[in-house]
N, C-alpha and C positions, 0 to 999 in steps of 0.2 A: 083468734079467726084471720083466716088468710086468704076468704071472698069478699072481693070489694066492687062496686059498680065502677068504680076506674080509676086506673093505675097513672103514674103521670111519671115519666121516667126525666129526672132532670130538675133540680130545685135551684137556677137560675130565673132572670128574670122571666121567660117564657111559661116555666113549669109554675113558678110562684104566682104568677099574675093569674095563672089559669087557675089554681087552685083558689085562689083570693075571689076571683067570679063565682065559681063553680058555687062556692061558701055562700056566696050572694042570690045564686038565684036557685039552687037547690040543695037546702040545708039536711033533705031527706037523704041525700045522696053519702054511700062510703068513699071515700075516695084514699087515697094512697101513695104520697109523695116517695121517690126513691131519689137519692144521691151519693155517688159513689165517696165523696166527699164528707168532711166534719160539718155540724152546726157550725153558725156563722160565728157564735160566741167563743167557739172552741179552736178558730181557723188562724194559726200562731205561723208565722217566717221573721227569722232573724233578717232577712232581707229586706220583707217589705216594711214591716213595722219601724216606725222613725222615731226618735227621741229628740230633744231640743239641741242637744248635745252631740248631736251625727256627726256634723262635720270635724269635730276633733278628734277623732278615732283615724289611727297611721293608715294609707291607702290599703293593707290589704289583712284587715282585721277581721273581719265581717263573714262569714263562711254561709255557704248554702248547706242544710241538713238532710240534702238529697232526699226528702222522705217519699215514703211508697206510694204515697198519692198526695201529690205538692198541692200544700194549702192555699197556693196564689193561683192555680187551676180549677179546682175543683171542689164544692163544698157548697152550703146552702147559700144563695146568693149569688154563684156563678162566678165566671173567671172576671166579669168586671168588679168584683167587689174590690180588690186593691186597683185600680186604676187611676183615671182621671177624676172620677168623681161627679164626672160633667156629663149630663143628658142633655141630648141635644132632642128639641123640641119641632122637626118638620120631618111630615111624612115621607119625603124624599134623600133624609142624611139617616144612615144608618140601613138603609134598606130601600126597598121599592114599595111603600104599603099605598099608595097611589093608586099604584100599576095594578096592584094584588084585588083592592077594590074597586077597580076601573074607576075611581073618583076620589077627584083633590080633598072635596068638601068633608065624605065621610070620613077619608084617611086623619083629615086635620083634627075633626071633631073627637074621634078614638086618642089622636094622642092629647088632646086637649086632658080627655078621660084618666090617662096613664098618670099626668104631669097633676092632675087634682087627688091620683091616689098615695102619689109621693107625699103631697104635701100634710094628706089627713094621718098618714104614719109616720112624719116627723121633719118634713121636709122643711127649712125654713121660710119664712113667708117673702124674706127680703134674699131668696138664693135665686130669685127666678133675671136673671139678665136678658134683655132685648136690644141689639143692636142701635145705635144711635144714627138714623138715615143720613144725615151730611156726614159723618166721620165714616161710616161704612162706606157711602158713595169715595171717599179717597182712597180706602182700602180698594175699590174695585177698580179705579184709574189705577193704583200701580200694578195690580195684578194684571190687567192689561195692557200695560206697558210689559211687564214678563213674559209676554205670552199665556196667560195665566187664568182662569176664572174664579174668584172668590163668591162663596156662597154663603149669605149673611144668615145666620141663624140662633135663635130665640133659645135660649138654654139655663137648666137650671143646676146652679155650679153648687154642689153637694160638699167634696171631699171626702177622702174614706171613712174620715167620723161619722159621718152622719149616713154615709152608704150604708156601712154596718147596723146603726140604731135603726132604720128604716127596715132592715131586711128581716131583723129580731124581731119586730114590733108583727110586718104580716106574719113572721112563724107563727107568732103566738096567739096572733088572732086566726088562724085557721086551726091550730092544734085545738083553740078553746070553741072553736064549731064541730067538733071533733072528728077533724080528720089527722089521718096519722103521719108523721114526718119520721121515712126510714133515713137516718144520716148514714155512712160508712157504710152502705150498703149497694153493689154494683149489678145491676140486671144482665148476665151472662146471654141471657137468649132468649128467645120468644118462640110461642108454638101455640096454632089454633086445636083446642080440644074438648070437643063435644059443643061447638057454639058458643065457647068461650075464650081466653086467651092464657094462656099458662106461662109466667113468668121467671124462669131459672134465674135465682138469684144466690148472693154468695149466704143470704138464710135463708136457705131454702125456697120452695116453689111459691109464687101467689098467686090468685086467679081473678080474672078482672074482666067484665063487660065492653068496657072501652078501654082504649090504650093511648097516651098523648105521646110523642116520640120529641123529648125536648133536652135532648141532653148537652146544650151548649156547644161553643165552637172547637171544643177539644172532642167532642163525641161523635166529629162528622164520619170519619173513617167506622166506626162502630153504626150508623145509621145507614151505609153505604152497606154495610155486610150484614144487617137485620132486612134489610129493602133489599137486598139480592137474593135472601133465601126466602123471604116471602112473598117476592112477586110485584112490590111496590113500584110503580114507574117513577124512573126519574130521567131527571135533564142534568148533563155534562155541568161542571162549575167553572169556577177560575182559581187563581192563586195570588195572595199580595203577599209579596216577598220584598224586602229592603233592610233596610237599619233604623236605627235610632239617630236623632241628631242631641247633640246639647252643647249648648251654649249661654254665654253671659245673658239673665234678664232682658239686660236695658235694650237688647238687640231687637225683643220683641214684642218691648212693652207699649209702643204707639199703635200695634195692632192687638195685642191680648186685652186691652185696658179698651175695645171698643168690643170684641168675640173674644171671649177666655180662649177658645179652642178653634180656631180661625181654619174653615174646610176651603181649601185652596186644591185646583185639578189643574193639570196642565196635561198636553201630550207632546213628546219628545219629536224633535226635528228627524234622527235619525232613524227611528223605530217607528216611530208613530204611537208607543204604548203610553198609558194611561199611566200617570204617577200623581198621587196627592198625598199631602199633606193627612195624617191619624194621630188624636190622642194629643193633643198640644198639653203640657202641662206647666204653667207659670209659676215657677218657685218650689218647683217638683221634683220628682226624683227620677230615675230609671230604676229597674228591678228585673231581678232575675226570672225567669219561669223554667221549669223543669217537669219534662213531659211522661209518661207513661212508660216510653218507650227507651228513656234514658238521651234522648236527645233535648236539647237548651234551645231557649232564646230569649230575646229584650221584651221589654213593655215598660211601660210607665205609670208614676201616679201622685197624686196629690191630696195634700191635705189642708185645711183649712185654718188651723194654728198653727202649725210645722213649718217654715219654708227654707228653701235652699237659696242660694242666688242666681241659680240658674232657671233655665227652659230647656224644656228636652220634646222633643214631637217626633212621630215616626214619618219615614219617606217609603212609599210603598209605591212599587211596580206592579201593575194587573198584567198578569200572565194566563193566556186561553188556550190550550193544546184542542188540535184537530185532529183528524183522522192521519194516521194511524195508530197512534198512542195520544191518548187523552186524560191517563190519571196522572192530572197535577198535585193531588194527594201523595205520591211516591215521589214525584218530581221536589217537591217541598220537602220531605223527609229525609231524599238524599242528601239535598244541600247540608240540611241541620245536622244529618252524622257528620259530614265532613267537619263544619265548625266546629262541632261537640270534641269531633277527636283532635283538631289543630289547636282549638283552644283549652283542651286538656278539661272537660267538663267545665266552663266556663264560657262567657262569651267573649267576644273580642274586641277590645277598646282600641281604636286606633286614631292618631289626629290624621287630621285632612291636610295638612300639610308633608306628612311624611306618607300619605298616599301616595299624592299626585310625585313624592321624589323615588316613590319606586322602591321605600324600602320600611320593613316594621318599625313600630311603634316600640317604648320601652318604658318604664315608672321612670327612668330617670327624665327622657324628654318628657314627658306627661306633665311630672314635676315643676319642670321649667313653665309650664302651660300658665294662662292666666286663669285658667277655668279649673277647679279642682272638680273631680269627677263624683257624682253622688253614687255609682253604683261600684263598690270595694271589689264585689266578685267578679271579678273580670282579669281575663287575661290579655296583658298590650301582643297585639300581633300586625296582621298585614288582613285587611280584609278582601282583598284582592283575589287570596288566597282560596276562599269561601263562595264567594259569587261568583254565577255568570257575568261573563263580558258585558252581555246584551242589560242587566240589570244594573251592573256598576257602572256603565256607559249612561244608563239614565238616569242615574242617581245623582254623578257628578253633574250633568246636564242641570237637571232640576236643582240642584244647589246653584249653579252660578246664576240662575235665571232666577230665584227665590231671592235672591242678593239684593236686587231692584226692588222687593217688596220690604225684605230687612237686611238693610245696609250693616255690612258687619260680619251676617254667616260665611261670606265666602271667604274664610280666615284660614291660615295656617293653626290657628288655634283649634279652631273649631274641632268637637268630639264626636267620631261615629262610631256606633256599637252594632254590632251585627251577631247573628243576625234576627231582623224580625220576622216574621212569617204568619198570615192571618188564612188559615186552609176553610176553602167555601168550593171545594172538590165536587160535591152533588147539591142538586137544588130535587127537593122532593116534589112532584107534582099534586097540588091540591086545589080545593075548590074556593070558593070563597069562607067556607065555614072552617078552612084550614084542613075538611075531609082530604084522606089520603085513595086511593083507587081501590084501598079495599076496606070494604064494610067496619067500622067500629074502631078503626086505627087512622089517629087522627097527629099532626107534626106542626113544630112552631120552633120560631127562634135559630139561631145561627147555625146550631148542628146540622139542620134540615135545611140550611142554605136558603132561606124564609127572611132572614135581616142580618142584617151586621155591626147591630149596637143596642142595646140596652132598653133604650124607647119603644123600638120597633118590633123587639122580640117580645118585647111583654105585650105589646098591642096583639101580637098574633098570637101569642096565650091566651089573651082573651077572647077573640075570636074562635078559639079551639073550644073554650071552655062553653062556649054561646051554641055552638054547634055539638056539643056533646049533652048539655042539658037539653036542646031542643030534641036530640036523638032518642032519649031516655023515659 
C-alpha cells in the first residue's frame, strides 16, 4: 500500500520525534517516514567512527569513502547523530522556541518533555549536567571581560554511542506501532493530486493526506525549491560560516567542567557581526562532512568512552544578506566549492601561527606542534585563500578575545580547520502548530529554518505532530 495519512520527510530529530508523538496520539493513522540515508545501525564512516587506538595511526592514513549519500549527514537520526552527542535544554539555545510559542514557560515545558523522551529511550539518568551557579558566575565575569556573553545551559551529555542507541530504540518503537520507515529513499518532488499530496520518490510514488517537511539542515535548499514550487511563504534566513578550532583539552577544562558545551556569543568591533562558539567537544574529534554537491566541510563529535587529548569547537560568523542579493545559501556554497578545490577534496588545516605569518601550513610544521590533529583526512594549507576577509577578520578577533576566557587559545600552535558552514537560508512561515501557508503541509526542524539544534528540532516535530493529529 502506498497511500498514507501522514508522510514525514526526514528521519532526524524533527521527523523522528514527530513520528513518535503521532504513534502516541493516533495509533490509527498510517504514517511513513522517508530519509535519503540509511538506518542508524547501518550508518558507517571511517572518519566518524573512532577506536581507542586512533592516535597511533599516521597523520594521513584515514580516508573518506566519498559515499554517494554521506553517512555523517544523512540517515535515520539526522546529521546530529555523529556530533557532540550533547542536547541543550534551553528553549533559546539551538533555536527560538520561546518566540515560536510566544511563551517561555510553554517552551521550557516542551523542552523538558523532549528530555524525558531521551531518558525513556536510553539516555543515562546521570547524563544531565546543570551548571553550578557559582562557577558559572565566574565564567560570566570572564566573558564580560572579553566583551562576550556566556549562556549557562543545562545539557544532556550523551556521546555518539548513546545517541545511536536512543535513535535505534525510537525507530523500533514507531515501527512496532505499525509506522513505516523508508530509509535510502529520496523524495524528489511533491504535487497536489485530487486533494492529496503525491510524493515522487526514488522508490516510486506515494500519496498522503498530510505532509511534514523535516529534511534537516542539509535539506534546506530542497525545502526552498519545494516551497517556491508549491507557493509556501518563506522568510530569508542567514548563514553561519567559520572554522573549527582544536586545542589541548586542559585549555578549556576550567570552563567545560562547568558547562560541557559552553555557549559564548560576541559582536565584533569592526563589523558588528555576531560570532558564537558552537558544538564544543572536550576530549572529542574533528570530522569531515561530504555534501551531496561534492563540497566538503568540518564538524565535531564526542564519545563517552573514547577520548582524545584535545578540545574542538566551531567559531561561526553570522551573515545575512539584504536587497538586492539575498541568497546566503549560494554564498555559502560558493565558499565551500573554493575550499573543496583548494583542499583537493579535503578540509584545510592550518596552525594559527602560520595564518598570522601569511604562510600555508605543512604536515612537517604541524607535526612539530604540541597538538596532534584528530582529523587526518585534511590538507595543510591557508584558510585565508578560501574565507572572505570579513569572516576571517571576525574569527581572528574572536580568538584573541576568547583568550581571556581560555588562556592559551591565542597560540601559534592552535589548529584551525575550514570550512564549517551551517545553512539556514530560509525560514518557512508557520503557525504554532507548525502548519504552513498551505493546508495539509507542515514544517519542522533545521531544514525549515525553525531550529538550530537537536532539542528545538525535536520540539518543533512534536508540535507538528500534535497539529497534524488534531487536523485528521
